[in-house]
N, C-alpha and C positions, 0 to 999 in steps of 0.2 A: 484532623485525619482527611488526606485526601480520595477522591472518590475518581475511581474513571471508568467511564461507558468505552465496553470495546464491541464494536457491532459485529456482526461475522464469528463470533468467537469458538463457532463450531468447525471452522472452515479451514485449509493447512494451517494460514499464516496464525490465523485467532488460537489453534489448538498448540501451535508450538511454543505462542509467546505466553500462553496462560499460566505458568509457570516461571517462565523468564523473569515476567514483568511482578512478579510477587514482590511486595516489602510490607516489612513491621508494621510502619504509618501510614498502610494504602489500600483502601478497597478496589477491587478489581470491579466494576458490573457487567457481567458478557449478558449481550443478547443475540442469540440467534433464530433462525425461524424453527429450529430441530431440538428437542430436548438434549440440555447438557448435562455431562457427567456430573453428579454431585459434589458439591465442595469437601476436600479435603478435609481432616481433623486442622490441620494449620493454615489451611487458607483465610483469607479473609476474602467472600467471594460471596455476589448475591446476582443472583440468576432470572432473565428474564427469555419469556419466550416468545419471540411475534414475529411479525414482518416489518422491513423496513418500509412498506409503502401504507401503513396503519399509522396515521397521523396520532390516534390518540396513544398506542403502544409505546411512538416515540417519545411524545410527549411527557410521558411517565417515567418511560426510560431516561430520561435527561433532567430528572428533577433531584438539585443536589448535586449534581456532576459537575467537577473542577475543569476537566477535559476530555474529548472523545480522539478517539482511533477509531477511525470508521475505514471496518474492513469490509463491509455486508458490500453482499452484489453477487450477481455472475461473475465468473472467474476466466470463463472460456468465450469463445465465438455461439451468439445463438439469435434468435430472430429479433427482427428490430424493433419489435412492438415489446419482446422480453428485456431488450434490453434496454429500452427506453423507460421502462416501466419502472424496471428493479434500479437499474445505475445511477439512470440519469433522475427521475422521476424521485427513487428514494434517495438518493443523496441530497436532492432539494427538500426532502422530509425530515431530513436529518439536519440541516443545517438552518432549515426555520426554526424546527424544535430547539435547537440550541441559541439563535439567537433570542429565543422567546426567554427560554433561561436563563439570561446573563452568560451564559460561555464562552469566553474568551479565547480559549485555543483547542483548536481541531485539527489533526490531521489529519489527512484524505491517503487513501491507497490508490494509488496513479497503479501508471503500467509502464514498461517499456515498450509496450504496444501503440501507446498512443504517438509513439517518434516511430512504428516498425519501419515505413520506407526509409529511413534517414538510413544511408550507406556507412557501413562503418569506416573509420578513418577518415570522414569525409572531413571532421574537425582538428586533424592534424593529429599531432602528437600525446596532446592532453584530453582527446577522445570529446567525445560530444557530448555538448553542457548542457547543463542540468534544465536548466531554463528553454532551452531551443525549442524553438517553436512546432506544435503540433504536425505530423505526417501520421496517420495511422493507420493502421496496415487491415482492420475489418470494422465489422460494427463495434464487436470489443472494443477495440484501441478508441475509435469516437466516443466510446461512453464516456470512457478517461479522460482523453482531453476535453469533452464538453464538463464534467466535474469539475475539471483545474480553473475549469475558466469561472463556473459557479464560486467555486474557493476565492479567485479573485473578485469576484462580483462581492461578497456577503464581506472580504475584507475593506475594500476599498467605498463601500456604502454604510458597513456599521462600526468600521475598526476591529472586526476580529483577526486572529492571530490565525491564518489556516497556513499550512503546511502541506502543500502535494508530495508525495515520494513516488517517485518513481521507480518499482520495485522491477530486478531483475528475476529471477529466479528463486524462492526462496525456499529449502528443502534440508533436510539433514546432511546432502552431499548431492554436487549436479551428477546430471544425468547423460550428459553427452558434451561434444566440443564446444558448441556454443555456451552451455554452463560455464565451462572454464572460463568464461569472461564473462557472463553476466550473472553468477551465482551470489547471493546475499545469505551468508550463513543462519543460521537462525541466532546467535550468540551475539551476531553483528546484527542482525535485525535489534533486536533489545536494546542491544547499544544505540542502534538510531532512533530507535523510537524515545527513549530514553533523553535521548539530545530533542529531541521535537520536543517535548515536555517541560523540558528546564531551558531552554534558551529564554533569554531574555527580550521582550518585546520582539518578536521575528518578522512582525507583519506578514507579506507575502511572499512564501517561497514555492518555488518547484526544485526538488534536489530526486538526485538519483540514488538508491536503493539497492547497492551493491556493496559486496568486500572489495576490501584495497587486494585486485586478483594481479597475478603475475603479466597474461592475458588480457588486462582490462581495456575497454574499449569509450567506456565512458567517464566526463568528470567526478570527482568526488569533492572537489573546490566547495561546491554551496552547501555539501553535507557537512564538511569538517568547519567551514563557517560558524556552523551553528551548535559545535562540539564534537562533530562524531569522529572515532576516532577505532579506524576497522582494528582487528588484532584475525582475522581469519585471511586465506588465500587458497582458492581452489586449485591451485596448479597440486596440491599435495596426495589431490583424486587423479593427475591426470595420466598416470602409468593405470591405473583402472578403470580410465573409459575408452571403450571403442575408438579406433580410428576412423578417421571422416573430414570433410571438407569441412573448413570453418564458414556461416555464411556471409554473405556478401552484405544483407541488410541486418538492421538490431532486429527486427520481429523474425525471422528466422522463419522457421514452418510456418508460421500464421499466415505468411504472404499466400501460399498454396492452399488456404482454408476459402470454401464456396462463402462467401459473405451469405450471412444470415440461417447458418448450418450447423447447429452444433458440433464441436467436435470435440475428442477425449484427450487433445493434447496437454 
């Protein structure tokens, strides 16, 4: 029976993925800093409470694990010190524990904000490539670019399969005009993670995590090469979205966030 460790399992995406990644032949080991809801009677779930920055906790969480989906970390702009400690050092702790445990498949949650200063449409009709060089828009975006580099290092040095997913916006539905381009439906999110887990020897990859939206501005080619097939489109919500101008840059409102200032976006 496969055991998948999901860090940040109590966060927004982790909460959405918990029911969608259940399988009869799979155990989900869920790690979060805060206490998680107890398993339902039909769940094959193991709960671990602890911090990404605690090497002993992460080492124990990696025991007897087949793959890791690393969603944990600060998900918005924050101070330089906190972003480094939690997102960068925390990801290093996870990768190093995985290496020592012999785990060969790691999926790292990157973000569109790793390339937030890239202009929409700059890559032509096919959209911005999954492996477009980073142009972060915040300290948070920098941290996501940094963990992509860490993933590359651990693949090149130790042969681990590392897939970095530049997630757009994963909610039940898009919230604004930008979301009509960058939305990742929860169901598509699960399809994407399943593709990342099952792809044969992917090596190191950077891919986009978005649905196949009518107004899409990024490339799905790299994700589709791993077996991802989106079945959702944000356009079905278009009539419910308040009118507004589409952003010029991928990062949207994050470009207006003062560096190092926690924000509620």
